[in-house]
C-alpha positions in Angstrom: -169.6 -98.5 -10.4 -167.9 -99.8 -7.1 -170.2 -102.3 -5.7 -169.3 -103.0 -1.7 -168.7 -106.5 -0.7 -168.1 -107.9 2.6 -166.6 -111.4 2.1 -166.1 -114.2 4.5 -163.9 -116.6 2.7 -163.3 -120.1 4.0 -162.5 -122.2 1.2 -165.4 -124.0 0.6 -168.2 -123.4 -2.4 -169.2 -120.1 -2.7 -172.4 -118.2 -2.1 -173.2 -114.8 -3.2 -176.0 -113.1 -1.3 -178.5 -109.8 -2.2 -180.5 -108.0 0.7 -183.8 -106.5 -0.4 -184.6 -102.4 -0.9 -183.7 -100.4 1.7 -181.6 -103.0 3.3 -177.6 -103.8 3.3 -175.6 -106.8 3.5 -175.9 -106.9 7.7 -179.8 -108.1 7.0 -178.2 -111.4 7.1 -176.7 -111.7 10.2 -178.7 -114.0 11.7 -177.5 -116.6 8.8 -174.2 -116.0 9.0 -173.0 -117.7 11.6 -174.5 -121.9 10.0 -173.9 -120.5 6.7 -170.2 -119.3 6.5 -169.0 -122.7 8.5 -170.0 -124.6 5.2 -169.6 -121.9 2.4 -167.1 -118.8 1.3 -170.0 -115.9 1.8 -169.9 -112.6 -0.5 -172.8 -110.6 0.5 -173.4 -107.6 -1.7 -174.7 -103.7 -1.2 -176.9 -103.2 -3.9 -176.6 -99.7 -5.3 -177.7 -96.9 -3.4 -177.5 -99.0 -0.4 -175.2 -100.0 2.9 -171.4 -98.6 1.5 -172.3 -99.2 -2.6 -171.9 -96.5 -5.1 -175.1 -94.5 -6.2 -176.4 -95.9 -9.7 -176.5 -93.2 -12.3 -178.8 -94.9 -14.5 -181.2 -94.9 -11.5 -183.1 -97.7 -9.4 -185.2 -99.7 -11.4 -185.1 -103.2 -10.8 -183.4 -103.5 -14.4 -181.3 -101.0 -13.0 -180.0 -102.9 -9.9 -180.2 -106.6 -12.3 -177.4 -104.7 -14.7 -174.8 -103.4 -12.0 -174.8 -107.0 -10.5 -174.2 -108.8 -13.7 -171.2 -106.0 -14.3 -170.0 -107.1 -11.1 -170.6 -110.8 -11.7 -168.7 -110.2 -15.1 -165.6 -108.9 -12.9 -165.4 -111.0 -10.0 -163.0 -114.0 -9.7 -165.9 -116.2 -8.5 -166.4 -118.7 -11.6 -169.3 -120.5 -10.2 -171.5 -119.8 -7.2 -174.5 -120.4 -5.5 -177.2 -117.6 -5.3 -179.3 -116.3 -2.8 -181.5 -113.7 -2.7 -184.5 -111.8 -0.6 -187.0 -109.6 -1.9 -185.4 -107.3 -4.6 -182.4 -109.1 -4.4 -184.5 -112.4 -5.5 -185.4 -110.6 -8.5 -181.9 -109.6 -9.1 -180.3 -113.3 -8.9 -183.3 -114.1 -11.0 -182.2 -112.4 -13.8 -178.4 -112.9 -13.2 -179.2 -117.1 -12.9 -181.1 -116.3 -16.3 -178.2 -113.8 -18.2 -175.0 -115.7 -16.6 -176.3 -119.3 -16.2 -172.7 -120.5 -16.7 -172.1 -118.9 -13.4 -175.0 -119.8 -11.0 -174.6 -123.2 -9.9 -178.5 -122.6 -7.6 -180.8 -120.0 -7.1 -182.8 -119.2 -3.7 -185.2 -116.8 -4.2 -186.7 -115.7 -0.3 -190.4 -114.0 -1.1 -189.8 -112.1 -4.7 -192.5 -109.1 -4.1 -193.2 -108.9 -8.3 -196.3 -106.7 -8.8 -197.2 -106.5 -5.3 -194.4 -103.4 -5.1 -195.1 -103.0 -8.9 -198.7 -102.8 -10.3 -200.4 -104.3 -7.4 -198.9 -101.5 -5.0 -201.6 -99.5 -4.5 -204.1 -102.2 -3.3 -201.3 -103.2 -0.6 -200.2 -101.5 3.1 -196.3 -101.2 0.9 -197.5 -98.0 -0.8 -197.9 -96.6 2.5 -194.7 -98.1 4.2 -192.6 -97.2 1.2 -194.2 -93.6 1.3 -193.6 -92.8 4.4 -189.8 -94.3 4.7 -189.5 -91.8 2.0 -190.9 -89.0 3.7 -188.8 -90.1 6.8 -185.7 -90.1 4.9 -186.0 -87.0 3.4 -186.6 -85.0 6.8 -183.9 -83.4 8.6 -185.3 -83.9 12.0 -185.3 -88.1 11.0 -181.7 -87.8 9.7 -180.3 -85.9 12.2 -181.8 -87.1 15.2 -180.2 -89.4 17.6 -180.9 -93.5 17.2 -183.6 -93.7 19.8 -185.8 -90.4 18.6 -185.1 -92.5 15.1 -187.0 -95.2 15.8 -189.5 -93.3 18.2 -190.3 -91.7 14.4 -190.4 -95.2 12.7 -192.1 -96.9 15.2 -194.9 -94.2 14.9 -195.5 -94.3 11.7 -199.2 -95.7 10.5 -199.6 -98.2 7.6 -202.6 -97.7 5.7 -203.9 -100.8 4.5 -207.0 -100.1 1.7 -208.4 -104.2 1.9 -209.5 -103.8 5.4 -209.7 -99.9 5.5 -207.5 -99.9 8.8 -204.0 -98.7 10.3 -201.4 -99.7 12.1 -198.5 -98.8 14.0 -195.3 -99.8 12.4 -194.3 -100.0 16.3 -196.9 -102.7 16.5 -195.4 -104.8 14.0 -191.8 -104.5 14.4 -189.3 -104.8 17.6 -187.0 -102.0 18.6 -184.2 -104.3 17.6 -185.8 -104.3 13.9 -186.9 -100.7 14.2 -182.8 -99.5 14.8 -181.7 -101.6 12.3 -184.3 -99.7 9.9 -183.1 -96.7 10.8 -179.7 -97.7 10.7 -180.3 -98.6 7.0 -182.1 -95.4 5.9 -179.5 -93.4 6.6 -177.2 -95.5 4.2 -179.4 -95.4 1.6 -180.3 -92.7 -1.2 -183.4 -91.3 -1.2 -184.5 -92.0 -4.4 -184.1 -95.7 -4.4 -187.7 -95.5 -2.9 -189.4 -92.9 -5.9 -189.9 -95.3 -8.6 -191.9 -98.1 -6.0 -194.0 -95.0 -4.7 -194.3 -93.9 -8.3 -195.2 -97.0 -9.6 -192.5 -97.5 -11.9 -190.3 -99.6 -10.2 -190.7 -103.2 -12.4 -190.7 -101.0 -15.5 -188.6 -103.0 -18.4 -188.3 -106.3 -16.1 -190.3 -109.3 -17.4 -190.4 -111.7 -14.3 -192.4 -114.0 -15.9 -189.7 -114.2 -19.2 -186.9 -114.1 -17.0 -188.4 -116.7 -15.0 -188.6 -119.4 -18.1 -184.6 -118.6 -18.6 -183.6 -120.1 -15.7 -182.2 -123.3 -15.8 -180.8 -124.1 -12.8 -182.4 -125.6 -9.4 -184.3 -122.8 -7.7 -185.3 -122.6 -4.7 -188.4 -120.4 -3.4 -188.7 -119.3 0.2 -192.5 -118.2 0.3 -193.8 -116.3 3.2 -197.1 -116.4 4.2 -199.0 -112.8 2.5 -202.1 -113.3 5.2 -199.2 -112.3 7.7 -197.2 -109.7 5.3 -195.5 -111.5 2.9 -194.8 -110.3 -0.4 -194.9 -113.5 -2.8 -198.6 -113.9 -3.3 -199.7 -117.5 -3.5 -201.1 -116.8 -7.2 -197.4 -116.1 -8.1 -195.7 -118.7 -6.4 -197.9 -121.0 -7.6 -197.1 -119.5 -11.5 -193.5 -119.0 -10.9 -193.0 -122.8 -9.8 -194.9 -123.4 -12.9 -192.5 -121.8 -14.9 -189.1 -122.7 -13.6 -187.3 -125.8 -15.2 -186.8 -127.3 -11.6 -188.3 -125.3 -8.6 -188.0 -126.6 -5.0 -191.1 -124.7 -3.2 -191.1 -124.1 0.4 -193.8 -122.5 2.2 -193.8 -121.0 5.3 -197.0 -120.4 7.2 -197.9 -117.7 9.7 -194.3 -116.0 8.6 -194.5 -112.5 7.1 -191.6 -111.2 4.5 -188.2 -110.8 6.5 -188.3 -115.0 6.2 -184.4 -114.6 7.8 -185.3 -112.7 10.4 -188.3 -114.5 11.3 -187.4 -117.9 10.5 -183.9 -118.6 10.7 -183.7 -122.1 12.1 -186.4 -123.3 9.4 -185.0 -121.5 6.6 -181.7 -122.4 7.4 -182.8 -126.0 7.5 -184.6 -125.5 3.9 -181.2 -123.6 2.5 -178.6 -126.5 3.8 -180.6 -129.0 2.6 -181.2 -127.9 -0.9 -177.4 -127.0 -1.4 -176.6 -130.4 0.2 -178.9 -131.6 -2.6 
């Protein structure tokens, strides 16, 4: 299976970056000017996303992990730092655990774990991904002009089962973010969301066992679950207890996409971690 890569090669230490579910490598654009001034970057499109091929094995977390490990085994990069956001963070954990001789250090940006697994029915994320899946399969969305796609996304009503309330997606994300979201959806296979809304996404993937195997220095960039972060404080603390060399960084009042919401603060943490 071919995975699309964007390479910014400047002959410095290598940094591989993996995006989250429904996204593509361009999600990291806010970070690139700073990072590519110091590192050779390889940015992946996960299977079924962006310009990468679909995955005939499916779209469980373990399927993404297997595909990226196969890519690592084929790449010419001898050793590299590894950065992952959300789904990409969980894939990065697995790669670090299974290919320790290749991965020098790991940066995990808000891995969701069972917030998108066995707890998803108690969160707003089930509503979010269910409606993204519905829109992606509607010709009225897929064939619409971009401004119409943005309007349809903005009017998505997200239901929070904890507060028993709803909120428009357009009240949480600006027009530019919604335009990028629409562009990513058009490049995404619709099947990638099905295991999430069916509650099967983490089947066969044990994050606690994987975390115990990671010996590399690991920076955990944790968003604030009260502001829309996916990594719960309980999981954050537990992850730190399982890792051999954790470097925890908590971002108060910040939602899941830290690299968009807090790029300067995040870059400060990333550069400091990699320098050390």
